[in-house]
Each structure stands twice: as structure tokens, then as C-alpha cells.
C-alpha positions in Angstrom: -241.4 -284.2 192.4 -242.7 -282.1 189.5 -241.1 -279.0 191.0 -237.8 -280.8 191.3 -237.9 -281.8 187.6 -238.6 -278.2 186.5 -235.7 -276.9 188.6 -233.3 -279.5 187.1 -234.4 -278.6 183.6 -233.9 -274.9 184.3 -230.4 -275.6 185.8 -229.5 -277.7 182.7 -230.5 -274.8 180.4 -228.3 -272.4 182.4 -225.3 -274.8 182.1 -225.8 -275.4 178.4 -226.2 -271.7 177.8 -223.0 -271.0 179.6 -221.2 -273.8 177.7 -222.5 -272.5 174.4 -221.4 -268.9 175.2 -217.9 -270.4 176.0 -217.8 -272.0 172.6 -218.8 -268.8 170.9 -216.1 -266.9 172.6 -213.4 -269.4 171.8 -211.4 -269.6 168.5 -211.0 -266.9 165.9 -213.6 -264.1 165.5 -214.7 -265.7 162.3 -215.2 -269.1 163.9 -217.0 -267.5 166.8 -219.3 -265.7 164.4 -220.0 -268.9 162.4 -220.7 -270.8 165.6 -223.0 -268.1 166.9 -224.9 -268.2 163.7 -225.4 -271.9 163.9 -226.5 -271.7 167.5 -229.0 -269.0 166.8 -230.4 -270.8 163.8 -230.7 -274.1 165.7 -232.6 -272.3 168.5 -235.0 -270.7 166.1 -235.8 -274.1 164.5 -236.4 -275.7 167.9 -238.6 -272.8 169.0 -240.4 -272.0 165.7 -242.7 -269.5 167.3 -239.9 -267.0 167.8 -238.8 -264.7 165.0 -235.2 -264.7 163.8 -233.0 -262.6 166.1 -230.9 -259.6 165.0 -227.7 -261.5 165.9 -228.6 -264.2 163.3 -228.9 -261.7 160.6 -225.7 -260.0 161.5 -223.9 -263.4 161.6 -225.3 -264.4 158.2 -224.2 -261.1 156.8 -220.7 -261.5 158.3 -220.3 -264.9 156.7 -221.5 -263.6 153.3 -219.1 -260.7 153.7 -216.2 -263.0 154.5 -217.0 -265.2 151.5 -217.3 -262.2 149.1 -214.0 -260.7 150.4 -212.2 -264.0 149.9 -213.4 -264.2 146.3 -212.6 -260.5 145.7 -209.0 -261.1 146.9 -208.2 -264.5 145.4 -210.0 -264.0 142.0 -207.5 -261.3 141.0 -204.9 -264.0 140.9 -206.9 -266.6 139.0 -206.7 -266.6 135.2 -208.5 -268.3 132.2 -206.1 -270.5 130.2 -206.9 -271.4 126.6 -205.0 -274.2 125.0 -206.0 -273.1 121.5 -207.5 -276.0 119.5 -207.3 -278.4 122.5 -209.3 -277.1 125.5 -209.5 -274.6 128.3 -208.8 -274.5 132.0 -207.6 -272.2 134.7 -204.3 -271.0 136.2 -203.0 -269.1 139.3 -200.6 -266.1 139.1 -197.5 -267.2 140.9 -195.3 -264.1 140.9 -195.0 -260.6 139.5 -192.7 -261.8 136.7 -195.6 -263.4 134.9 -195.3 -267.0 136.0 -198.6 -268.8 136.2 -199.1 -272.3 137.7 -201.7 -274.7 136.3 -202.3 -278.4 135.7 -200.1 -280.2 133.2 -203.2 -281.7 131.6 -204.5 -278.2 130.8 -201.5 -277.3 128.7 -200.8 -280.8 127.3 -200.2 -280.9 123.5 -200.2 -277.1 123.3 -199.0 -275.2 120.3 -200.7 -271.9 121.2 -201.5 -270.7 124.7 -203.6 -267.7 125.7 -204.2 -266.3 129.2 -207.0 -264.0 130.1 -206.7 -262.1 133.4 -209.5 -261.2 135.8 -209.6 -257.7 134.3 -210.4 -259.2 130.8 -207.0 -258.5 129.2 -205.6 -261.4 127.2 -202.0 -262.3 126.6 -200.0 -264.9 124.7 -198.2 -267.4 127.0 -195.2 -269.6 126.7 -194.6 -272.9 128.4 -191.8 -272.8 131.0 -191.9 -276.5 132.1 -194.1 -279.4 133.2 -194.3 -282.1 135.8 -196.5 -284.9 134.6 -196.1 -286.9 137.8 -197.8 -284.2 139.8 -199.9 -282.9 137.0 -198.4 -279.4 137.4 -197.0 -276.9 134.9 -195.8 -273.3 134.7 -196.6 -270.9 131.9 -195.4 -267.3 131.5 -196.9 -264.1 130.2 -195.4 -260.7 129.8 -197.6 -258.3 131.7 -197.3 -255.7 134.4 -199.4 -255.0 137.5 -200.0 -258.7 138.2 -201.4 -259.8 141.6 -199.7 -263.1 142.7 -201.7 -265.4 144.9 -200.7 -266.2 148.5 -200.1 -269.9 149.1 -200.7 -271.6 152.4 -198.0 -273.3 154.3 -198.0 -276.8 155.6 -200.4 -277.5 158.5 -202.3 -274.2 158.1 -205.6 -275.7 156.8 -207.8 -278.3 158.3 -210.7 -280.7 157.7 -214.1 -279.1 157.8 -212.7 -275.7 156.9 -214.8 -273.7 154.4 -213.1 -273.3 151.0 -214.0 -271.7 147.6 -213.1 -273.2 144.2 -212.3 -270.4 141.7 -211.8 -271.0 138.0 -213.5 -271.2 134.6 -215.7 -274.4 134.5 -216.9 -275.0 131.0 -215.3 -271.7 130.0 -217.4 -269.7 132.4 -214.7 -267.3 133.6 -214.3 -266.2 137.2 -216.8 -268.7 138.5 -216.8 -269.6 142.2 -218.3 -272.6 144.2 -218.0 -273.3 147.9 -217.7 -276.3 150.1 -215.5 -277.8 152.8 -212.1 -279.5 153.0 -213.5 -283.0 153.3 -210.3 -284.8 153.9 -206.5 -284.5 153.8 -203.7 -286.9 152.7 -205.7 -288.6 150.0 -203.9 -290.5 147.2 -205.7 -290.4 143.9 -204.7 -291.7 140.5 -205.6 -289.7 137.4 -206.7 -291.2 134.0 -203.2 -290.4 132.6 -201.6 -292.7 135.2 -200.2 -289.9 137.5 -201.1 -290.2 141.1 -201.6 -287.3 143.5 -200.0 -287.8 147.0 -201.4 -285.9 149.9 -204.3 -284.6 147.9 -207.0 -282.4 149.5 -210.5 -283.8 149.2 -213.2 -281.1 148.9 -216.9 -280.9 148.5 -216.6 -277.7 146.5 -218.0 -278.6 143.0 -215.2 -279.1 140.5 -216.1 -279.2 136.8 -214.1 -279.4 133.5 -212.3 -276.0 133.3 -211.8 -275.7 137.0 -208.5 -277.6 136.6 -205.5 -275.4 137.4 -207.5 -272.9 139.3 -207.5 -272.1 143.0 -209.0 -273.7 146.1 -208.9 -270.9 148.8 -209.9 -270.4 152.4 -212.0 -267.5 153.6 -208.9 -265.4 154.1 -208.2 -265.7 150.4 -205.2 -267.9 150.7 -204.6 -270.7 148.2 -204.6 -274.2 149.8 -204.7 -276.2 146.7 -205.3 -276.5 142.9 -208.6 -278.3 141.9 -207.5 -281.1 139.6 -209.8 -284.1 139.6 -213.4 -284.9 140.4 -214.6 -288.4 141.3 -217.9 -289.1 139.7 -218.2 -292.8 140.3 -216.6 -295.5 142.6 -214.8 -298.6 141.4 -218.1 -300.5 141.4 -219.9 -297.9 139.3 -221.8 -296.2 142.1 -222.4 -292.6 141.3 -220.6 -290.0 143.5 -221.2 -286.3 144.1 -219.2 -283.5 145.6 -215.9 -285.5 145.8 -213.1 -283.5 144.3 -209.4 -283.5 144.8 -206.8 -280.7 144.7 -203.0 -280.6 144.6 -201.9 -279.1 148.0 -200.3 -275.7 148.1 -197.0 -277.0 149.5 -196.6 -279.3 146.5 -197.4 -276.5 144.1 -194.8 -274.2 145.5 -192.1 -276.9 145.7 -192.6 -277.9 142.0 -193.2 -274.4 140.7 -190.0 -273.0 142.2 -187.9 -275.7 140.5 -189.5 -275.2 137.1 -189.1 -271.4 137.3 -185.5 -271.8 138.3 -184.4 -274.3 135.7 -187.3 -275.2 133.4 -187.7 -278.6 134.9 -188.0 -280.5 138.1 -184.7 -281.5 139.6 -185.9 -283.3 142.7 -189.4 -284.8 143.0 -189.0 -285.6 146.7 -191.2 -288.6 146.2 -190.4 -292.2 147.1 -189.7 -294.5 144.2 -189.8 -298.3 144.2 -189.3 -299.0 140.5 -192.4 -301.1 139.7 -195.8 -300.7 138.0 -198.5 -302.4 140.1 -201.9 -303.7 139.0 -204.7 -305.3 140.9 -204.4 -309.1 141.3 -208.0 -309.5 140.1 -206.9 -308.1 136.8 -204.3 -310.8 136.4 -206.7 -313.8 136.3 -206.2 -316.0 133.3 -208.5 -318.7 131.8 -207.5 -322.3 132.7 -207.9 -325.1 130.3 -209.3 -328.3 131.9 -209.3 -331.9 130.6 -212.1 -334.3 130.3 -214.6 -331.5 130.0 -212.9 -329.7 127.1 -211.8 -326.1 127.4 -213.0 -324.0 130.3 -212.7 -324.8 133.9 -212.9 -321.2 135.3 -210.0 -318.9 136.3 -206.8 -319.8 138.0 -206.8 -319.0 141.7 -205.3 -315.6 142.6 -203.9 -314.0 145.8 -205.3 -310.6 146.8 -202.6 -307.9 146.5 -200.7 -305.7 144.0 -199.1 -307.6 141.1 -195.8 -306.4 139.8 -196.7 -306.1 136.2 -193.6 -304.2 135.2 -190.3 -303.6 137.0 -187.3 -301.4 136.4 -184.2 -303.5 135.9 -182.0 -301.4 138.2 -184.7 -300.0 140.4 -184.9 -300.3 144.2 -187.4 -303.2 144.1 -185.3 -305.2 141.6 -182.2 -304.7 143.7 -184.1 -306.0 146.8 -185.1 -309.2 144.9 -188.6 -308.4 143.7 -189.5 -310.0 140.4 -192.1 -309.3 137.7 -195.2 -311.4 138.4 -194.8 -311.3 142.2 -197.9 -310.3 144.2 -197.3 -307.9 147.0 -199.6 -308.8 149.9 -198.2 -306.6 152.6 -196.1 -303.4 152.8 -194.8 -301.8 155.9 -196.9 -304.2 158.0 -200.1 -303.2 156.3 -202.2 -305.6 154.2 -202.2 -304.8 150.4 -205.5 -305.7 148.7 -204.9 -303.9 145.4 -202.5 -301.5 143.6 -204.2 -298.4 145.2 -203.3 -299.7 148.7 -199.6 -299.9 147.6 -199.6 -296.4 146.0 -201.2 -295.0 149.2 -198.4 -296.4 151.4 -195.7 -295.4 149.0 -197.0 -291.8 148.9 -196.5 -291.6 152.6 -192.8 -292.6 152.4 -189.7 -290.5 151.6 -186.7 -291.3 149.5 -184.2 -293.2 151.7 -186.9 -295.0 153.7 -186.9 -298.8 153.9 -190.2 -300.5 153.1 -190.6 -304.1 154.0 -192.7 -306.2 151.6 -194.3 -309.6 151.8 -194.6 -311.3 148.4 -196.4 -314.3 147.0 -194.3 -315.9 144.3 -195.9 -319.0 142.8 -197.5 -319.9 146.1 -194.5 -319.2 148.3 -194.2 -316.3 150.7 -191.1 -314.2 150.7 -190.1 -311.1 152.7 -187.8 -308.4 151.1 -186.6 -305.0 152.3 -186.7 -302.3 149.7 -184.5 -299.2 150.1 -186.6 -296.6 148.4 -185.1 -294.2 145.9 -186.4 -290.9 144.6 -188.9 -290.8 141.8 -187.1 -289.6 138.7 -188.2 -286.2 137.5 
């Protein structure tokens, strides 16, 4: 019996070894090298009496080399942006004509803009145009020999992929941090009210000054623009390594329009024509009788309350009224305003969105033909 168990264990090791070798040989060379490094390190941990193998050292060096190469390539296209008298941030060289993309909040309220290239040369910049809804802007310098960044296409980056955030956090030029793509398709609202659809979530640390910079893969291609870092949840719990970036496809779509005409002609984003707030924010004190004033809060229905509505917007045309509470959209339960924004971000102009409303205790169903968010 003991001999049989030993034989089975040996057979299992052979099968696992063959399977592991298959994994190492699949995928791209970089993925294979990374997988091999992880396998070797794990083996050395499990059998601590063995010294690190040569292959582990080679794999670690290869990973370092890939990271260094990505930074060397991409950092030539990342610039330091000084909104003189207001603050600083980062930008990414978009073309050889001197156009640079950055966040709108980096250049907001600017009277004087300065751009410092990776080689240390500084130039005056002019504002070409902004898009507050997407927190994007284009500025321009007059310089030669510029190195435009390469922007990734749709579907070319994935969750768990290694990325680098390059920029100037706290004014520290040409800084780089690393992490992963933690999630895709996130919808996040910024303090200025703008919300980012299809944002990239990353664990690469993002600090003030990183805004407008580049989030790049290990091949040096820009997949996004670091824009926002979440430091706490809605209930006040602290958070770490949760940052968000505008995706590359959105950057190029907006930048091309601004460069061509100085403004955004078509946002390509669905528009309902309302401003939603959480129903819990709409509670009002009730005034009881017999016990004097007091009596708690009026009962509320969970959902997104229509706090403002555009008179001729799609929602108004469908019969939605100010004060309605949206409890369902597209068959999905709405608990708060964020839920509604998330669903809306996944829609396109021309789509029809079915809403369930609570109006003074009555349930109504309306069909909203979505328009396009005004530029």
C-alpha cells in the first residue's frame, strides 16, 4: 500500500510538471517568462532547502528589462504641465504638431500654461479646447522633434495586465509607479460632477500631479490617462490602490474632435436629461401633532430621485417629472444615483431605456428614447 501511494504521488508530479510546462509554453513570450518566474519562485518557497535557480534570475531580469523598456519608450511622450498660479499635472504628447492631451481639471482656470518635456526643455502652451464631461483637454506647444505616444485600440488590454503610471505626482517629474489593471468598464463620478464611463481601474498608485499622464502596458502603449484616485468608500472606510483612468479610445475620440475644430461636436454618450440624487438625500423632517414638532423623517423609496429635469429632454418627453424616484432602469434595480449613471454609461444615443418610477406612492413605467449628451 505504501509503495502504491509513492507511485501515485510520483505520477502526479509528472502530470503537474507536464501541465506546468504547457502553461509556460503557451501565450506570448513575455507571459511565458512571467509564468515561468512565478512557477520557479513558488517551487523555491515550497522547497526552501534549494537555492534559487538560474532560470529564476533570468526571468526576474527579463521582467525588469521589460518594465524599464516600457518606461524608456513611454516617458518620452509624457510631459509636466504647469498651470501657473493654480497647480501642476501631467500630459501626453498626441502628435508631432505639438498637441498634448491632459485632464480638463489640470488646465481649469488657466491664464498661463507651461509644458516641460522629458528632455527638460520648457515651452509656453496654449489651450486648444476642453471637454469637462470627460475631464479631457488639449493644449499645444510649438516644438520640433516631439515623440507622440501610441494609444491602444479597443479590446487590446485586459484585467490583471501589468501597467505603469507615468507622470509628475506632487511635481516630481518623470515618476513611475506600477500595478495591474484591476477592472474595466467602471463608472466613477468626479468631485466636479463629471462622470467617467468605461473607466479603467488600476492598482498603480495615482497621486496629485499624476492627472493627465499615461497609464501604459509593458509594450509602452498608452491604455489610459490617470485621472482619479479613490481614497475612501461612501461609508468612510479608507481605500488604497484604487485609481481610475480615462480609457485610450475615449481619449483619441475626444482629442481628434478638439484638434479638428477646437471643441467636441459629438460626445457619443447617452443623454436622458435629468440630474439624479440618492433617495436617502431627499428625506425631509415631518411635523407631528400631539407630541409637538418632530416625528422622524418621511418614508422614502430606494432609488434615484429626479432632482432636476431638462424641459425638452428625453426623460421629460417620456413623461418623467421632477421629484419622481427611479426604482428600475432596463430591468435592473436602482438603489441610488450611481446605479442609474452606471446603466446610462452603458447605453448609446438612440437606445430606448425602460424606467420604473415611484410617484407619490404610485408605480409608473415609461420608455425613454435616449438622446446624445450635449457637447
